[in-house]
PQR file of N, CA, C, O and H, with PARSE charges and radii, in Angstrom:
ATOM      1  N   MET A   1      59.771  99.516  -7.415 -0.4000 1.5000
ATOM      2  CA  MET A   1      58.520  99.782  -6.776 -0.0000 2.0000
ATOM      3  C   MET A   1      57.391  99.178  -7.597  0.5500 1.7000
ATOM      4  O   MET A   1      57.505  99.004  -8.811 -0.5500 1.4000
ATOM      5  N   SER A   2      56.326  98.869  -6.927 -0.4000 1.5000
ATOM      6  CA  SER A   2      55.196  98.266  -7.624 -0.0000 2.0000
ATOM      7  C   SER A   2      54.385  99.328  -8.359  0.5500 1.7000
ATOM      8  O   SER A   2      54.679 100.520  -8.270 -0.5500 1.4000
ATOM      9  H   SER A   2      56.233  99.011  -5.941  0.4000 1.0000
ATOM     10  N   ASN A   3      53.366  98.885  -9.080 -0.4000 1.5000
ATOM     11  CA  ASN A   3      52.486  99.792  -9.794 -0.0000 2.0000
ATOM     12  C   ASN A   3      51.336 100.293  -8.934  0.5500 1.7000
ATOM     13  O   ASN A   3      50.502 101.062  -9.414 -0.5500 1.4000
ATOM     14  H   ASN A   3      53.127  97.917  -9.152  0.4000 1.0000
ATOM     15  N   LEU A   4      51.272  99.879  -7.682 -0.4000 1.5000
ATOM     16  CA  LEU A   4      50.211 100.340  -6.805 -0.0000 2.0000
ATOM     17  C   LEU A   4      50.453 101.802  -6.444  0.5500 1.7000
ATOM     18  O   LEU A   4      51.567 102.169  -6.070 -0.5500 1.4000
ATOM     19  H   LEU A   4      51.949  99.254  -7.293  0.4000 1.0000
ATOM     20  N   PRO A   5      49.429 102.635  -6.553 -0.5600 1.5000
ATOM     21  CA  PRO A   5      49.617 104.054  -6.247  0.2800 2.0000
ATOM     22  C   PRO A   5      49.809 104.291  -4.752  0.5500 1.7000
ATOM     23  O   PRO A   5      49.259 103.576  -3.915 -0.5500 1.4000
ATOM     24  N   VAL A   6      50.597 105.305  -4.444 -0.4000 1.5000
ATOM     25  CA  VAL A   6      50.814 105.723  -3.065 -0.0000 2.0000
ATOM     26  C   VAL A   6      50.252 107.132  -2.951  0.5500 1.7000
ATOM     27  O   VAL A   6      50.612 108.010  -3.735 -0.5500 1.4000
ATOM     28  H   VAL A   6      51.043 105.886  -5.124  0.4000 1.0000
ATOM     29  N   ASN A   7      49.373 107.354  -1.983 -0.4000 1.5000
ATOM     30  CA  ASN A   7      48.748 108.673  -1.878 -0.0000 2.0000
ATOM     31  C   ASN A   7      49.676 109.688  -1.202  0.5500 1.7000
ATOM     32  O   ASN A   7      50.706 109.320  -0.636 -0.5500 1.4000
ATOM     33  H   ASN A   7      49.080 106.641  -1.346  0.4000 1.0000
ATOM     34  N   ALA A   8      49.304 110.943  -1.266 -0.4000 1.5000
ATOM     35  CA  ALA A   8      50.144 112.031  -0.750 -0.0000 2.0000
ATOM     36  C   ALA A   8      50.378 111.909   0.753  0.5500 1.7000
ATOM     37  O   ALA A   8      51.477 112.189   1.234 -0.5500 1.4000
ATOM     38  H   ALA A   8      48.468 111.242  -1.725  0.4000 1.0000
ATOM     39  N   LYS A   9      49.356 111.494   1.496 -0.4000 1.5000
ATOM     40  CA  LYS A   9      49.507 111.343   2.952 -0.0000 2.0000
ATOM     41  C   LYS A   9      50.549 110.264   3.271  0.5500 1.7000
ATOM     42  O   LYS A   9      51.383 110.437   4.160 -0.5500 1.4000
ATOM     43  H   LYS A   9      48.464 111.266   1.105  0.4000 1.0000
ATOM     44  N   THR A  10      50.491 109.172   2.548 -0.4000 1.5000
ATOM     45  CA  THR A  10      51.451 108.086   2.754 -0.0000 2.0000
ATOM     46  C   THR A  10      52.858 108.523   2.383  0.5500 1.7000
ATOM     47  O   THR A  10      53.815 108.175   3.074 -0.5500 1.4000
ATOM     48  H   THR A  10      49.813 109.031   1.827  0.4000 1.0000
ATOM     49  N   LEU A  11      52.998 109.280   1.302 -0.4000 1.5000
ATOM     50  CA  LEU A  11      54.319 109.782   0.906 -0.0000 2.0000
ATOM     51  C   LEU A  11      54.885 110.721   1.967  0.5500 1.7000
ATOM     52  O   LEU A  11      56.082 110.688   2.250 -0.5500 1.4000
ATOM     53  H   LEU A  11      52.221 109.562   0.740  0.4000 1.0000
ATOM     54  N   GLU A  12      54.038 111.548   2.548 -0.4000 1.5000
ATOM     55  CA  GLU A  12      54.485 112.454   3.611 -0.0000 2.0000
ATOM     56  C   GLU A  12      54.939 111.654   4.830  0.5500 1.7000
ATOM     57  O   GLU A  12      55.965 111.963   5.436 -0.5500 1.4000
ATOM     58  H   GLU A  12      53.066 111.574   2.318  0.4000 1.0000
ATOM     59  N   GLU A  13      54.179 110.637   5.180 -0.4000 1.5000
ATOM     60  CA  GLU A  13      54.556 109.775   6.309 -0.0000 2.0000
ATOM     61  C   GLU A  13      55.883 109.071   6.019  0.5500 1.7000
ATOM     62  O   GLU A  13      56.740 108.971   6.897 -0.5500 1.4000
ATOM     63  H   GLU A  13      53.345 110.387   4.688  0.4000 1.0000
ATOM     64  N   ALA A  14      56.048 108.589   4.800 -0.4000 1.5000
ATOM     65  CA  ALA A  14      57.289 107.906   4.417 -0.0000 2.0000
ATOM     66  C   ALA A  14      58.474 108.861   4.479  0.5500 1.7000
ATOM     67  O   ALA A  14      59.557 108.477   4.921 -0.5500 1.4000
ATOM     68  H   ALA A  14      55.352 108.670   4.087  0.4000 1.0000
ATOM     69  N   LEU A  15      58.279 110.098   4.042 -0.4000 1.5000
ATOM     70  CA  LEU A  15      59.355 111.087   4.096 -0.0000 2.0000
ATOM     71  C   LEU A  15      59.763 111.372   5.536  0.5500 1.7000
ATOM     72  O   LEU A  15      60.952 111.396   5.857 -0.5500 1.4000
ATOM     73  H   LEU A  15      57.399 110.410   3.683  0.4000 1.0000
ATOM     74  N   GLN A  16      58.786 111.587   6.393 -0.4000 1.5000
ATOM     75  CA  GLN A  16      59.085 111.835   7.805 -0.0000 2.0000
ATOM     76  C   GLN A  16      59.769 110.630   8.444  0.5500 1.7000
ATOM     77  O   GLN A  16      60.709 110.779   9.225 -0.5500 1.4000
ATOM     78  H   GLN A  16      57.821 111.568   6.133  0.4000 1.0000
ATOM     79  N   PHE A  17      59.291 109.447   8.108 -0.4000 1.5000
ATOM     80  CA  PHE A  17      59.873 108.233   8.674 -0.0000 2.0000
ATOM     81  C   PHE A  17      61.301 108.024   8.176  0.5500 1.7000
ATOM     82  O   PHE A  17      62.169 107.614   8.946 -0.5500 1.4000
ATOM     83  H   PHE A  17      58.527 109.327   7.473  0.4000 1.0000
ATOM     84  N   SER A  18      61.553 108.304   6.892 -0.4000 1.5000
ATOM     85  CA  SER A  18      62.910 108.146   6.366 -0.0000 2.0000
ATOM     86  C   SER A  18      63.859 109.148   7.008  0.5500 1.7000
ATOM     87  O   SER A  18      65.024 108.828   7.244 -0.5500 1.4000
ATOM     88  H   SER A  18      60.847 108.637   6.267  0.4000 1.0000
ATOM     89  N   GLU A  19      63.375 110.366   7.297 -0.4000 1.5000
ATOM     90  CA  GLU A  19      64.199 111.351   7.998 -0.0000 2.0000
ATOM     91  C   GLU A  19      64.540 110.861   9.405  0.5500 1.7000
ATOM     92  O   GLU A  19      65.661 111.040   9.881 -0.5500 1.4000
ATOM     93  H   GLU A  19      62.428 110.625   7.105  0.4000 1.0000
ATOM     94  N   GLU A  20      63.563 110.246  10.059 -0.4000 1.5000
ATOM     95  CA  GLU A  20      63.792 109.679  11.395 -0.0000 2.0000
ATOM     96  C   GLU A  20      64.847 108.566  11.336  0.5500 1.7000
ATOM     97  O   GLU A  20      65.732 108.492  12.188 -0.5500 1.4000
ATOM     98  H   GLU A  20      62.652 110.101   9.673  0.4000 1.0000
ATOM     99  N   ILE A  21      64.740 107.710  10.329 -0.4000 1.5000
ATOM    100  CA  ILE A  21      65.711 106.622  10.173 -0.0000 2.0000
ATOM    101  C   ILE A  21      67.111 107.182   9.953  0.5500 1.7000
ATOM    102  O   ILE A  21      68.066 106.739  10.592 -0.5500 1.4000
ATOM    103  H   ILE A  21      64.021 107.770   9.637  0.4000 1.0000
ATOM    104  N   LEU A  22      67.238 108.152   9.056 -0.4000 1.5000
ATOM    105  CA  LEU A  22      68.555 108.743   8.779 -0.0000 2.0000
ATOM    106  C   LEU A  22      69.143 109.423  10.014  0.5500 1.7000
ATOM    107  O   LEU A  22      70.338 109.295  10.281 -0.5500 1.4000
ATOM    108  H   LEU A  22      66.462 108.513   8.537  0.4000 1.0000
ATOM    109  N   THR A  23      68.323 110.134  10.758 -0.4000 1.5000
ATOM    110  CA  THR A  23      68.801 110.778  11.983 -0.0000 2.0000
ATOM    111  C   THR A  23      69.290 109.742  12.979  0.5500 1.7000
ATOM    112  O   THR A  23      70.333 109.922  13.608 -0.5500 1.4000
ATOM    113  H   THR A  23      67.352 110.238  10.541  0.4000 1.0000
ATOM    114  N   SER A  24      68.538 108.655  13.123 -0.4000 1.5000
ATOM    115  CA  SER A  24      68.941 107.585  14.038 -0.0000 2.0000
ATOM    116  C   SER A  24      70.269 106.968  13.617  0.5500 1.7000
ATOM    117  O   SER A  24      71.114 106.662  14.458 -0.5500 1.4000
ATOM    118  H   SER A  24      67.691 108.509  12.612  0.4000 1.0000
ATOM    119  N   ILE A  25      70.448 106.788  12.318 -0.4000 1.5000
ATOM    120  CA  ILE A  25      71.704 106.219  11.816 -0.0000 2.0000
ATOM    121  C   ILE A  25      72.857 107.171  12.094  0.5500 1.7000
ATOM    122  O   ILE A  25      73.911 106.759  12.578 -0.5500 1.4000
ATOM    123  H   ILE A  25      69.761 107.037  11.635  0.4000 1.0000
ATOM    124  N   GLU A  26      72.651 108.446  11.786 -0.4000 1.5000
ATOM    125  CA  GLU A  26      73.706 109.441  11.980 -0.0000 2.0000
ATOM    126  C   GLU A  26      74.110 109.580  13.442  0.5500 1.7000
ATOM    127  O   GLU A  26      75.288 109.748  13.754 -0.5500 1.4000
ATOM    128  H   GLU A  26      71.795 108.781  11.393  0.4000 1.0000
ATOM    129  N   LEU A  27      73.131 109.510  14.332 -0.4000 1.5000
ATOM    130  CA  LEU A  27      73.401 109.672  15.759 -0.0000 2.0000
ATOM    131  C   LEU A  27      73.681 108.353  16.469  0.5500 1.7000
ATOM    132  O   LEU A  27      73.963 108.324  17.667 -0.5500 1.4000
ATOM    133  H   LEU A  27      72.173 109.374  14.078  0.4000 1.0000
ATOM    134  N   GLU A  28      73.598 107.265  15.711 -0.4000 1.5000
ATOM    135  CA  GLU A  28      73.828 105.919  16.249 -0.0000 2.0000
ATOM    136  C   GLU A  28      73.011 105.666  17.510  0.5500 1.7000
ATOM    137  O   GLU A  28      73.539 105.232  18.534 -0.5500 1.4000
ATOM    138  H   GLU A  28      73.368 107.289  14.738  0.4000 1.0000
ATOM    139  N   THR A  29      71.705 105.947  17.417 -0.4000 1.5000
ATOM    140  CA  THR A  29      70.838 105.815  18.589 -0.0000 2.0000
ATOM    141  C   THR A  29      70.058 104.511  18.638  0.5500 1.7000
ATOM    142  O   THR A  29      69.269 104.295  19.558 -0.5500 1.4000
ATOM    143  H   THR A  29      71.276 106.299  16.585  0.4000 1.0000
ATOM    144  N   THR A  30      70.266 103.657  17.677 -0.4000 1.5000
ATOM    145  CA  THR A  30      69.468 102.431  17.600 -0.0000 2.0000
ATOM    146  C   THR A  30      70.322 101.276  17.089  0.5500 1.7000
ATOM    147  O   THR A  30      71.396 101.491  16.528 -0.5500 1.4000
ATOM    148  H   THR A  30      70.908 103.833  16.930  0.4000 1.0000
ATOM    149  N   SER A  31      69.847 100.063  17.284 -0.4000 1.5000
ATOM    150  CA  SER A  31      70.580  98.874  16.855 -0.0000 2.0000
ATOM    151  C   SER A  31      70.369  98.591  15.364  0.5500 1.7000
ATOM    152  O   SER A  31      69.431  99.099  14.751 -0.5500 1.4000
ATOM    153  H   SER A  31      68.974  99.888  17.740  0.4000 1.0000
ATOM    154  N   LEU A  32      71.245  97.783  14.801 -0.4000 1.5000
ATOM    155  CA  LEU A  32      71.149  97.422  13.391 -0.0000 2.0000
ATOM    156  C   LEU A  32      69.824  96.710  13.097  0.5500 1.7000
ATOM    157  O   LEU A  32      69.198  96.972  12.071 -0.5500 1.4000
ATOM    158  H   LEU A  32      72.007  97.370  15.299  0.4000 1.0000
ATOM    159  N   SER A  33      69.403  95.828  13.974 -0.4000 1.5000
ATOM    160  CA  SER A  33      68.147  95.111  13.750 -0.0000 2.0000
ATOM    161  C   SER A  33      66.964  96.082  13.736  0.5500 1.7000
ATOM    162  O   SER A  33      66.005  95.875  12.992 -0.5500 1.4000
ATOM    163  H   SER A  33      69.912  95.615  14.808  0.4000 1.0000
ATOM    164  N   SER A  34      67.024  97.116  14.533 -0.4000 1.5000
ATOM    165  CA  SER A  34      65.960  98.114  14.538 -0.0000 2.0000
ATOM    166  C   SER A  34      65.935  98.887  13.223  0.5500 1.7000
ATOM    167  O   SER A  34      64.864  99.210  12.711 -0.5500 1.4000
ATOM    168  H   SER A  34      67.803  97.284  15.136  0.4000 1.0000
ATOM    169  N   TYR A  35      67.119  99.184  12.675 -0.4000 1.5000
ATOM    170  CA  TYR A  35      67.179  99.846  11.362 -0.0000 2.0000
ATOM    171  C   TYR A  35      66.529  98.978  10.287  0.5500 1.7000
ATOM    172  O   TYR A  35      65.808  99.477   9.423 -0.5500 1.4000
ATOM    173  H   TYR A  35      67.990  98.922  13.091  0.4000 1.0000
ATOM    174  N   MET A  36      66.789  97.689  10.351 -0.4000 1.5000
ATOM    175  CA  MET A  36      66.227  96.773   9.363 -0.0000 2.0000
ATOM    176  C   MET A  36      64.703  96.737   9.454  0.5500 1.7000
ATOM    177  O   MET A  36      64.018  96.732   8.432 -0.5500 1.4000
ATOM    178  H   MET A  36      67.374  97.283  11.052  0.4000 1.0000
ATOM    179  N   LEU A  37      64.184  96.713  10.655 -0.4000 1.5000
ATOM    180  CA  LEU A  37      62.726  96.719  10.837 -0.0000 2.0000
ATOM    181  C   LEU A  37      62.112  98.025  10.333  0.5500 1.7000
ATOM    182  O   LEU A  37      61.049  98.028   9.712 -0.5500 1.4000
ATOM    183  H   LEU A  37      64.741  96.717  11.486  0.4000 1.0000
ATOM    184  N   LYS A  38      62.798  99.129  10.609 -0.4000 1.5000
ATOM    185  CA  LYS A  38      62.301 100.424  10.144 -0.0000 2.0000
ATOM    186  C   LYS A  38      62.355 100.505   8.620  0.5500 1.7000
ATOM    187  O   LYS A  38      61.434 101.031   7.994 -0.5500 1.4000
ATOM    188  H   LYS A  38      63.661  99.127  11.114  0.4000 1.0000
ATOM    189  N   ALA A  39      63.410  99.995   8.029 -0.4000 1.5000
ATOM    190  CA  ALA A  39      63.519  99.992   6.569 -0.0000 2.0000
ATOM    191  C   ALA A  39      62.423  99.124   5.958  0.5500 1.7000
ATOM    192  O   ALA A  39      61.877  99.462   4.908 -0.5500 1.4000
ATOM    193  H   ALA A  39      64.158  99.568   8.537  0.4000 1.0000
ATOM    194  N   SER A  40      62.102  98.021   6.600 -0.4000 1.5000
ATOM    195  CA  SER A  40      61.032  97.155   6.129 -0.0000 2.0000
ATOM    196  C   SER A  40      59.682  97.877   6.197  0.5500 1.7000
ATOM    197  O   SER A  40      58.867  97.772   5.280 -0.5500 1.4000
ATOM    198  H   SER A  40      62.546  97.745   7.453  0.4000 1.0000
ATOM    199  N   ARG A  41      59.460  98.595   7.269 -0.4000 1.5000
ATOM    200  CA  ARG A  41      58.216  99.367   7.393 -0.0000 2.0000
ATOM    201  C   ARG A  41      58.142 100.438   6.312  0.5500 1.7000
ATOM    202  O   ARG A  41      57.083 100.655   5.722 -0.5500 1.4000
ATOM    203  H   ARG A  41      60.122  98.680   8.014  0.4000 1.0000
ATOM    204  N   LEU A  42      59.255 101.105   6.051 -0.4000 1.5000
ATOM    205  CA  LEU A  42      59.291 102.124   5.003 -0.0000 2.0000
ATOM    206  C   LEU A  42      58.967 101.503   3.646  0.5500 1.7000
ATOM    207  O   LEU A  42      58.239 102.096   2.850 -0.5500 1.4000
ATOM    208  H   LEU A  42      60.115 100.929   6.529  0.4000 1.0000
ATOM    209  N   ALA A  43      59.500 100.323   3.382 -0.4000 1.5000
ATOM    210  CA  ALA A  43      59.212  99.629   2.127 -0.0000 2.0000
ATOM    211  C   ALA A  43      57.722  99.314   2.012  0.5500 1.7000
ATOM    212  O   ALA A  43      57.136  99.457   0.939 -0.5500 1.4000
ATOM    213  H   ALA A  43      60.092  99.841   4.029  0.4000 1.0000
ATOM    214  N   ARG A  44      57.113  98.889   3.109 -0.4000 1.5000
ATOM    215  CA  ARG A  44      55.668  98.611   3.096 -0.0000 2.0000
ATOM    216  C   ARG A  44      54.876  99.880   2.797  0.5500 1.7000
ATOM    217  O   ARG A  44      53.917  99.846   2.025 -0.5500 1.4000
ATOM    218  H   ARG A  44      57.588  98.773   3.981  0.4000 1.0000
ATOM    219  N   LEU A  45      55.272 100.997   3.404 -0.4000 1.5000
ATOM    220  CA  LEU A  45      54.576 102.262   3.156 -0.0000 2.0000
ATOM    221  C   LEU A  45      54.608 102.630   1.678  0.5500 1.7000
ATOM    222  O   LEU A  45      53.643 103.176   1.143 -0.5500 1.4000
ATOM    223  H   LEU A  45      56.051 101.024   4.031  0.4000 1.0000
ATOM    224  N   LEU A  46      55.731 102.323   1.020 -0.4000 1.5000
ATOM    225  CA  LEU A  46      55.914 102.709  -0.377 -0.0000 2.0000
ATOM    226  C   LEU A  46      55.555 101.590  -1.351  0.5500 1.7000
ATOM    227  O   LEU A  46      55.815 101.697  -2.550 -0.5500 1.4000
ATOM    228  H   LEU A  46      56.515 101.878   1.455  0.4000 1.0000
ATOM    229  N   ASN A  47      54.956 100.517  -0.832 -0.4000 1.5000
ATOM    230  CA  ASN A  47      54.573  99.368  -1.668 -0.0000 2.0000
ATOM    231  C   ASN A  47      55.761  98.787  -2.429  0.5500 1.7000
ATOM    232  O   ASN A  47      55.620  98.376  -3.581 -0.5500 1.4000
ATOM    233  H   ASN A  47      54.745 100.431   0.142  0.4000 1.0000
ATOM    234  N   ASP A  48      56.911  98.751  -1.801 -0.4000 1.5000
ATOM    235  CA  ASP A  48      58.120  98.203  -2.420 -0.0000 2.0000
ATOM    236  C   ASP A  48      58.193  96.710  -2.102  0.5500 1.7000
ATOM    237  O   ASP A  48      58.887  96.291  -1.175 -0.5500 1.4000
ATOM    238  H   ASP A  48      57.025  99.084  -0.866  0.4000 1.0000
ATOM    239  N   PHE A  49      57.466  95.922  -2.887 -0.4000 1.5000
ATOM    240  CA  PHE A  49      57.359  94.495  -2.612 -0.0000 2.0000
ATOM    241  C   PHE A  49      58.663  93.750  -2.847  0.5500 1.7000
ATOM    242  O   PHE A  49      58.897  92.721  -2.213 -0.5500 1.4000
ATOM    243  H   PHE A  49      56.903  96.263  -3.640  0.4000 1.0000
ATOM    244  N   ASP A  50      59.522  94.239  -3.740 -0.4000 1.5000
ATOM    245  CA  ASP A  50      60.819  93.597  -3.971 -0.0000 2.0000
ATOM    246  C   ASP A  50      61.653  93.612  -2.695  0.5500 1.7000
ATOM    247  O   ASP A  50      62.255  92.598  -2.340 -0.5500 1.4000
ATOM    248  H   ASP A  50      59.332  95.075  -4.255  0.4000 1.0000
ATOM    249  N   TYR A  51      61.698  94.737  -2.009 -0.4000 1.5000
ATOM    250  CA  TYR A  51      62.461  94.823  -0.765 -0.0000 2.0000
ATOM    251  C   TYR A  51      61.834  93.951   0.314  0.5500 1.7000
ATOM    252  O   TYR A  51      62.545  93.265   1.049 -0.5500 1.4000
ATOM    253  H   TYR A  51      61.209  95.561  -2.298  0.4000 1.0000
ATOM    254  N   GLN A  52      60.519  93.974   0.414 -0.4000 1.5000
ATOM    255  CA  GLN A  52      59.843  93.231   1.461 -0.0000 2.0000
ATOM    256  C   GLN A  52      60.098  91.737   1.372  0.5500 1.7000
ATOM    257  O   GLN A  52      60.104  91.053   2.396 -0.5500 1.4000
ATOM    258  H   GLN A  52      59.941  94.531  -0.183  0.4000 1.0000
ATOM    259  N   GLN A  53      60.309  91.214   0.167 -0.4000 1.5000
ATOM    260  CA  GLN A  53      60.491  89.786  -0.016 -0.0000 2.0000
ATOM    261  C   GLN A  53      61.901  89.324   0.293  0.5500 1.7000
ATOM    262  O   GLN A  53      62.130  88.128   0.473 -0.5500 1.4000
ATOM    263  H   GLN A  53      60.304  91.769  -0.664  0.4000 1.0000
ATOM    264  N   LYS A  54      62.858  90.253   0.360 -0.4000 1.5000
ATOM    265  CA  LYS A  54      64.241  89.874   0.648 -0.0000 2.0000
ATOM    266  C   LYS A  54      64.375  89.510   2.121  0.5500 1.7000
ATOM    267  O   LYS A  54      63.747  90.112   2.991 -0.5500 1.4000
ATOM    268  H   LYS A  54      62.672  91.224   0.214  0.4000 1.0000
ATOM    269  N   LYS A  55      65.193  88.530   2.369 -0.4000 1.5000
ATOM    270  CA  LYS A  55      65.508  88.155   3.737 -0.0000 2.0000
ATOM    271  C   LYS A  55      66.799  88.888   4.120  0.5500 1.7000
ATOM    272  O   LYS A  55      67.595  89.220   3.241 -0.5500 1.4000
ATOM    273  H   LYS A  55      65.704  88.040   1.662  0.4000 1.0000
ATOM    274  N   PRO A  56      67.019  89.144   5.410 -0.5600 1.5000
ATOM    275  CA  PRO A  56      68.219  89.859   5.832  0.2800 2.0000
ATOM    276  C   PRO A  56      69.505  89.277   5.250  0.5500 1.7000
ATOM    277  O   PRO A  56      70.440  90.027   4.970 -0.5500 1.4000
ATOM    278  N   ILE A  57      69.574  87.978   5.063 -0.4000 1.5000
ATOM    279  CA  ILE A  57      70.784  87.357   4.514 -0.0000 2.0000
ATOM    280  C   ILE A  57      71.017  87.773   3.065  0.5500 1.7000
ATOM    281  O   ILE A  57      72.158  87.774   2.601 -0.5500 1.4000
ATOM    282  H   ILE A  57      68.815  87.368   5.290  0.4000 1.0000
ATOM    283  N   ASP A  58      69.933  88.133   2.330 -0.4000 1.5000
ATOM    284  CA  ASP A  58      70.031  88.540   0.930 -0.0000 2.0000
ATOM    285  C   ASP A  58      70.522  89.963   0.771  0.5500 1.7000
ATOM    286  O   ASP A  58      70.929  90.354  -0.323 -0.5500 1.4000
ATOM    287  H   ASP A  58      69.007  88.131   2.707  0.4000 1.0000
ATOM    288  N   MET A  59      70.494  90.735   1.821 -0.4000 1.5000
ATOM    289  CA  MET A  59      70.808  92.160   1.704 -0.0000 2.0000
ATOM    290  C   MET A  59      72.274  92.449   1.778  0.5500 1.7000
ATOM    291  O   MET A  59      72.680  93.608   1.694 -0.5500 1.4000
ATOM    292  H   MET A  59      70.163  90.417   2.709  0.4000 1.0000
TER
END
């Protein structure tokens, strides 16, 4: 993770979003490409620039 601070509201949003992603995975309600997009959004919320720079082929 980067050194950029993440505020409490953003952390709460990230937690809720990660729970949504996990539920979708467990219930198999979405496509793999949708999971990747959601994971990318979660990385942006948490300022995880290392993840954001990876291409799907690198994962």
